[in-house]
C-alpha positions, 0 to 999 in steps of 0.5 A: 737356309744356304745364303750361296743359293739364295744369293744365287737365285737372286742372280739369276732372276735379277738377269734373267729380269733384265734380259726380258726387259732388253728383249722387250725394247728390241724389234725381236719382242714383235715375232713373240717368241720370247719363250725361245729363250727359256727352251734354250736357257734350261738345256744349257743351264741345267744341263751342267754345260761347261763354260768351254761348251757354249759353243758347242751349244751355239753350233748346235742350236744352228744345226737343230734350227736346220734339222728343224727345217729338213723335218718340216720340209719332209713332212711337205713332201709325204703330205704330196704322196698323201699319207695321212697325218698321224702316219706321217708324224710317225714316219717324219719324226721317226726317221728323221730323229734317227738320222739326227741323233746317229749323225751327231752321235757318232759321226759328230760326237766330239765336234762342236756339234755334239749337243743333241738336246739343244738340237731337240730344243731348236727343232722344237722352236723350228716347229713353231715358226716353220720355214719362214724367213723368221727363222733368223729371231729364233736363232737369236732369241736362243742365243740369247738364252744359252747366253743369259744360261752362261750368265746365270751359270757363272754367278755362282762362282762370284760367291764365297762358301759363306755366300758373300759376293766375292767381285774381286779382281782375282775372282772375276778373273776366274770367270774368264779363264778356262773352267772345265767343270 
């Protein structure tokens, strides 16, 4: 049994619980989309995101919300032309996905807008809300998920190889240093 992994799992559970508790106390809770947190968190956390890529994930999430709005609007345009739903979904998803991927695989690949999985997560969350005034709630909630993912990830670095917590000043300082792995 690996003590380090067990303690890290407890770290993740505690911080996830704290997040959910605080979110439930906030006005955001009334919108019923706390689950958006748990779309953003695993995309950041399990993708092995580097701490230095945090803002790439945040800006890519915001860009994904815009892509979601574009996709929904395009569906509306095609619906206005009387295109049946199945063909509409094929065309709108195919065209918008191709444009999104081509643009972000090439033009923006070396910018903060280069985390396509996060964009797709944000697109999916946007589909749930639609084109509405509540997209800011999607953005804040997903931002919370990305931040929670970073907190979960950083807990790993507070454990030594034997699974003992090390909150010494030097070890805590490591968290705030730029890490590329």
